C-alpha positions as CSV (number, residue, x, y, z in Angstrom):
1,M,-2.5,-15.9,-6.2
2,K,0.9,-15.7,-6.0
3,T,2.8,-14.9,-8.9
4,G,5.7,-17.6,-10.2
5,K,9.0,-16.7,-11.8
6,I,9.4,-14.1,-14.0
7,I,12.3,-13.7,-16.8
8,L,12.9,-10.0,-17.8
9,P,14.0,-9.7,-21.4
10,N,17.8,-8.2,-21.8
11,K,17.2,-4.5,-21.9
12,M,18.1,-1.6,-20.0
13,Y,15.3,0.3,-19.8
14,F,11.0,-0.6,-19.6
15,T,8.3,1.5,-20.6
16,I,5.1,2.1,-18.1
17,G,3.1,-0.2,-20.7
18,E,5.6,-2.7,-20.6
19,V,5.8,-2.9,-16.6
20,E,2.0,-3.0,-16.9
21,K,1.7,-6.3,-19.1
22,I,5.0,-8.0,-16.8
23,I,3.4,-7.4,-13.3
24,R,-0.3,-7.4,-14.7
25,V,-1.3,-4.1,-12.5
26,K,-2.8,-0.9,-14.5
27,A,-0.5,1.6,-15.4
28,Y,-2.3,4.2,-13.2
29,T,-2.1,1.8,-9.8
30,I,1.7,1.9,-10.6
31,R,1.9,5.6,-10.9
32,F,-0.2,5.9,-7.6
33,W,2.6,3.6,-6.0
34,E,5.1,5.7,-7.0
35,K,3.5,8.7,-5.2
36,E,2.5,6.8,-1.6
37,I,5.6,4.3,-1.4
38,N,8.9,5.9,-0.8
39,I,10.9,3.5,-2.1
40,L,9.7,3.6,-5.3
41,K,12.3,6.7,-7.3
42,I,11.5,5.9,-10.7
43,E,14.1,7.8,-13.5
44,K,12.5,9.8,-16.4
45,G,14.0,10.3,-19.5
46,R,14.7,13.5,-21.2
47,N,11.3,13.5,-22.6
48,G,9.6,13.4,-19.1
49,R,8.6,9.4,-19.7
50,R,9.2,7.4,-17.1
51,R,12.0,4.7,-17.7
52,Y,11.9,1.4,-15.6
53,K,15.1,-0.7,-14.6
54,K,14.8,-4.1,-14.1
55,Y,15.3,-3.3,-10.1
56,D,12.0,-1.3,-10.2
57,I,10.1,-3.9,-11.4
58,E,11.4,-6.2,-9.0
59,K,10.5,-3.5,-6.1
60,I,6.9,-3.1,-7.8
61,L,6.7,-6.9,-7.7
62,K,7.7,-7.1,-4.0
63,I,5.0,-4.2,-3.7
64,K,2.5,-5.7,-5.2
65,D,3.2,-9.1,-3.4
66,L,2.9,-7.2,-0.1
67,L,-0.3,-5.5,-1.0
68,Y,-2.1,-7.9,-2.5
69,E,-0.9,-11.1,-1.1
70,E,0.3,-10.3,2.4
71,G,-2.3,-8.0,2.9
72,M,-0.8,-4.8,4.0
73,T,-1.8,-1.1,3.8
74,I,0.3,1.4,2.0
75,D,1.7,3.0,5.5
76,G,2.7,-0.7,6.0
77,V,4.6,-1.1,3.1
78,N,6.1,1.8,3.7
79,K,7.3,0.6,7.3
80,Y,8.5,-2.6,6.0
81,F,10.9,-0.7,3.5
82,R,12.0,1.6,6.0
83,K,13.0,-1.5,8.4
84,K,14.9,-3.2,6.0
85,G,16.6,-0.4,5.0
86,N,19.1,-1.5,1.7
87,R,18.0,-5.4,1.9
88,H,14.5,-4.9,0.8
89,I,15.3,-6.9,-2.4
90,D,16.7,-9.6,-1.9
91,K,20.0,-11.2,-4.3
92,K,17.9,-13.9,-5.5
93,P,14.6,-12.8,-7.2
94,D,11.8,-13.3,-4.3
95,K,8.7,-15.4,-4.8
96,A,6.6,-12.5,-6.3
97,F,9.2,-12.3,-9.1
98,E,8.8,-15.4,-11.0
99,H,5.9,-15.9,-13.5
100,T,4.2,-13.6,-15.9
101,I,7.4,-12.4,-18.2
102,L,6.7,-16.1,-19.7
103,E,3.1,-14.6,-20.6
104,Y,4.7,-11.5,-21.7
105,V,7.1,-13.1,-23.9
106,V,5.1,-15.4,-25.6
107,N,2.6,-12.3,-26.5
108,E,5.6,-10.4,-27.7
109,L,6.2,-13.3,-30.0
110,K,3.2,-13.9,-31.4
111,N,3.1,-10.4,-32.3
112,I,6.1,-10.4,-33.7
113,L,5.0,-13.7,-35.9
114,E,1.6,-11.8,-36.7
115,S,3.5,-9.2,-38.2
116,F,4.9,-11.6,-40.9
117,D,1.7,-12.8,-42.0
């Protein structure tokens, strides 16, 4: 099942919990991909916590698509990115980067509205 269009909130950094909700993959899976997939180099703040940028989320979505939709292995994903070089993420988001953020935003808005009750 391909993901639809994702529109990320306008913020500079995301926590791993936020990325987990956006990508719809458990945090431990994201951390595993960081260790095994060479292209994922996530910045950490002074407190040692991961700080994901929009660009990082695009890469993770591409990795998810390659693994889950294209059926690649971790080695295959690493080879794919080595072959692509710096062109691995297109200027316009790929199909993997298109849908679940809407659900994330709706849930966040519901949480905000519930806090006023």
